[in-house]
N, C-alpha and C positions, 0 to 999 in steps of 0.2 A: 487537244481537240481531235475527235475521231471523224473519219469520213463516213457518210451514209452510203448505203448500197447504191443509190442512184448516182452519187458523186463518184464512187469508184467505177461504176459502169461507164459513165460519160468520160471520166478521166482515162480509162483504158481505151475507149474508142478514139478519143482525141489524140492520145499518145500514139496509137497505131497509125493514125493519119499523119501525125508529125514525123513519124519514121518513114512512112510511105512517100511523102512528098519529095524529099531529097533523093530517095532511092529510085523512084519511078520517073521523076522529071529531070534527072541528071542529063545535061546536054541539050535539053530544050525546056522552055519556060525559064531559062536562066539568062541572066545578064552578067557579063564579066567585063569589068574595066579594072584591070589589075592595079592595086591589090584587092579591089572590091569585087564581090560577087553577090548576086541576089537571085533567089528562086521565087518566082511569082507564087503567091499564096502560102509561102512557107510560114508566115506568121499567123495564118488563119486559125490553126488549132490552139495556139497560145492565147490569141485574142478572144476566141470563144470560151476558153477555159476561165477567163476573167469573170464570166457571168455565173460560174459554178462555185468556185471557192479558191482561196489562196493555195491550199494543198494540191488541188487539182492543177492549178496553174504551174506550180513547181514541177509536178510530175510530168506534165506535157512539155515543159521547157527542157527537162532532162532527156526526154525521148527525142526531141528535136535536135539537141546537141549530139546525141549518139548517132542519129541518122546522118548528120553532116560530118561527123568524125569518120564514118565508114566511107562516105562518098568524096569528101573534099579535104580531109585531113584535120590535124589538131587545132590550127589557128582559126579556121572557120567554125570548128566545133566549139571552141571557147567563145567565139562571137555569138554562136547560137545559144550558148549557155546563158547569155544575158536575157533570153526570152523568159527564163524562170524568174529573173529579177523584176523586169518591168511588168510581167503578167501577175506576179504575186502582189506587187504594189497596186496594180490596177484592180485586182480582185478585192483588196481591202477597201479601195475607194468605191467600187461598185456596191459592196455590201453596205457602205455608209450612205448610199442613196444617189451617188452620181450616175448619170446616164452613161451608156456604153460609149457614145460618141465623145462625151466629156472626158471619160477615162482614157480613151485612145489618144485624145489630144494632149492630156496632161502627161501621159507616159512617153510621148514621142521624144522629148529631149533626154529623158532618162535612158531610153533605148539607144538613141544615137550616140550619146556621150559614153555609154558603157561599152558599146562596140568599138568606138574610137580608142578608148582607154586600153582595151585588150590588145590592139595591134601596136599601140605605142610601147607597150611593155616588151614587145618582140623586136624593137629597134626600127620600126617604120618612122619615117619623117613626120613632122607635125602636119605638113601639107597632106601626106597620104592618110594620116590618121584622122585629122579633123575635117578636111575637105572631102577627100575621096570616100573614106569609110563613113565618117559622121554625116555628111550631107547625103551621101548615097543611101545610108540606112534610114535617114529621115524621109527621103522620097519613097523608099520601099515601104516604110511604115505607113505612109499616107495611102499608097496604092492598096496595100493589104488591109488597111482600115476600111476603105471603101468596099472591098470584097466582103470583109467580115460583117460590116453593117448590113449589107444586102442579104447575106446568108442568114444572119440573126433575125432580120425582119421576116424572111421567108419561113424560118423555123417557128417564130412566134405566131405568124398567121396560120401555120399548119397545126398549131396547138402543142408544139413540143416545148415543155417547160424545162429550160436548161438549169436555171438556178433561182434561188430566192434571195431577196434582200432581207437582212436581219435587223436593219435600222430604218427609221423613217427617212424619206427623201430630204436632201439638202434644200434649205429654203433659198428662194431666188434673191432675197435681199440681204 
């Protein structure tokens, strides 16, 4: 599957934003409860990429991971790499007709458990992995989902067409 020029452009812009957020906001707009760290709005580019395509979602997730590698090191970068996973899954759901808020809700446990799994591999305790990282990521996902939904609504009202759905919406019943 090939990306359209519009998808490539939006992907490049969102990837630049995904890189800029950890670089520009390092030290402020960050919450650190070791071993957990969170940068407010860092999921925004990946969450917006969900509305464009799975390939764009992966591209933006990779950019996010690189930005966090430069600023906070390899473990946080690997946690950020999970943005590519949850956003790609979310983009497929969005293409199948789920609304953005539904997709963000469905991908929350995927995101939280993936970040928890990353730190468990590096020898963190179950408490640190599942409670501190997993629960912290879930709360961070909720906060960034609210920001993303607000930005998405504003972009939609302004007439900025981010992505298109390729399938009919999911039925309510």
